[in-house]
C-alpha positions, 0 to 999 in steps of 0.5 A: 665735567660734561659738556651739553651741546645746545640744539641736539635732542636726548636720545629716546629710551630703548624699550624693555625687549627682555621683559616682552619676550619672556612674556611671549615665551611664556605664553607660547609654552603655555598655549603648547602645553594646552595643545598637547594635553588636548591634542593627546587626548584627542588622540588617545580618544580616536585610537581607542575608537579606531581600533578593531571591534572585538565581540567580547560575549561571555563564555557559555552565554545562551543565544536564543534561536532566531527565526531562521534556526527555530525548528517549531516552524514548518519552514525550518523543519521541512529545511532540516530534513536530511537530504541523504535519508533513505526511503521507506520500504514497504513491509508488505510486498505487493502480490501479483494476482493469481494466473488462474482465469476468472470465470467472469473474465470473458467468453474464452475463460476457462476455469475448469478442466479434467484429465481425460478419463479421470474424473472419478479420482476427483470426486468427493464420495465421502458423504455417499459412502456415509449414507450408504453405510458402505464403502465402494462395492463395485469398480468405479465407471470413468469415461467421456464423450465429446460433443460439439462445443463440450466435453462430457466426463462420466464417473459412477460409483457403487455403495451397496444399494446407493449409486452415485453418478457424476457428470462434468461438462467442460464447455469451450467457453463460458458463454456456452456454458452458461447458455446450456444450463439456462436451458436446461433449469428452464426446462426442468422448472417447466416440467418437474414439480419441486425444483428448489434453488440450491445455495453454496454450489458453483455460481447457480444451482438447483436440485429436485427429487425424481423417482428414487433418486435426488438430482442436482445441476450446477454451473460456474465458468466454463463447467455445467456440473450434474450429480445424482444419487440413487437407492435401489428399492428406495432405501434410503428414500430419496429425501435422505440422499438430498444432504449427500448429494449436495455435500458430494457436489460442494466437495467435488466442483472446487477440485475441478478448477484448472 
């Protein structure tokens, strides 16, 4: 039998702690699981995206050329020239000019000469022999005469009734030769009828008939050249001696070049 003391209050009932703590523990676990799930996904995402970038170009994939590698532009073509390319070599080497002085190279240019007393071997007598119908029938006469400003080299050839007389006057310079020739030409043109201009002999030439002979004067450089072909008794006539004289002059003058 219990005794009830009047005046004392009844104790209040204690709360149900185990139930609340269990609920709280469940919520904590649930939140933790959710956080782990969310956190793991974010970490995995960050891990995948923060890794090193790798170029996964497929093998044998063609990469079109850029502007810097294109060979179709002038800039790229010039940039691609090899610095070690050897320079081209000329297939035709240049030739040095002839050492022979020119007839128009100045007043002191000397382009013709004759060995002393040696003109006859340089004369082309073949045309004269042909018109004469005979080879040389007498020894050649070969001599020279010293003048004030030139040397007169003289040669005579005899071919039966036809004789050829040749003079090669070698002057000290071109100007003196030109002046002497011009004086002779002017005098002959004023005193002799039928003087004709001839071509293909030196720089200038003229010819004429005088009695039984045909006479030619010519000049080139420091040379004044004279030839006349004579036929004893006028046979053959002077008209037939013209062409042999011209041919002989054309064949002889080039042989006198120094």
